[in-house]
C-alpha positions as CSV (number, residue, x, y, z in Angstrom):
1,X,67.4,21.9,84.0
2,X,70.1,23.9,85.6
3,X,69.6,27.6,86.1
4,X,72.6,29.8,85.3
5,X,74.0,32.4,87.6
6,X,73.4,36.1,87.7
7,X,70.7,37.7,85.6
8,X,69.3,34.5,84.0
9,X,68.6,33.0,87.4
10,X,67.0,36.2,88.7
11,X,64.8,36.5,85.6
12,X,63.6,32.9,86.1
13,X,62.9,33.6,89.7
14,X,60.9,36.7,88.9
15,X,58.9,34.9,86.3
16,X,58.1,32.2,88.8
17,X,57.1,34.8,91.4
18,X,54.9,36.6,89.0
19,X,53.1,33.4,88.0
20,X,52.5,32.6,91.7
21,X,51.2,36.1,92.3
22,X,48.7,35.7,89.4
23,X,47.5,32.4,90.9
24,X,47.1,33.9,94.3
25,X,45.1,36.8,92.9
26,X,42.8,34.4,91.1
27,X,42.3,32.4,94.2
28,X,41.5,35.7,96.1
29,X,38.8,36.6,93.5
30,X,37.3,33.1,93.8
31,X,37.3,33.3,97.6
32,X,35.7,36.8,97.5
33,X,33.0,35.4,95.2
34,X,32.4,32.4,97.5
35,X,32.2,34.7,100.6
36,X,29.6,36.9,98.8
37,X,27.5,33.8,98.1
38,X,27.7,32.8,101.7
39,X,26.6,36.2,102.9
40,X,23.7,36.0,100.5
41,X,22.8,32.6,101.8
42,X,23.0,33.6,105.4
43,X,20.9,36.7,104.8
44,X,18.2,34.5,103.1
45,X,18.3,32.1,105.9
46,X,18.0,34.8,108.5
47,X,15.0,36.3,106.7
48,X,13.4,32.9,106.3
49,X,13.9,32.1,110.0
50,X,12.6,35.5,111.1
51,X,16.0,36.5,112.7
52,X,16.4,39.6,110.4
53,X,14.2,41.7,108.3
54,X,15.2,42.4,104.7
55,X,15.7,44.3,102.7
56,X,17.2,46.8,105.1
57,X,18.0,50.3,103.8
58,X,18.5,53.4,105.9
59,X,15.7,55.9,105.4
60,X,16.5,59.6,105.0
61,X,15.7,61.7,108.1
62,X,15.9,58.8,110.6
63,X,17.9,59.3,113.8
64,X,21.2,57.6,113.6
65,X,21.0,56.4,117.3
66,X,18.0,54.2,116.6
67,X,18.7,50.4,116.7
68,X,19.2,48.8,113.4
69,X,17.0,45.7,112.7
70,X,18.7,42.5,111.9
71,X,21.6,40.8,113.6
72,X,22.5,42.4,116.8
């Protein structure tokens, strides 16, 4: 298949780039989900091994300078 010159060629290139961008965005979403699953797994392992205490939540009225439990 031969692409023409001028606007037809540019339109085909733009379609191709848009498709590639959609694929990259989908891969990003999948990677973000996988990273979230890894974080959850590592937190569970840390709690299980006694390295960190969970769940951690800042309590109101606590001094900000106090050390935060968990990974350090």
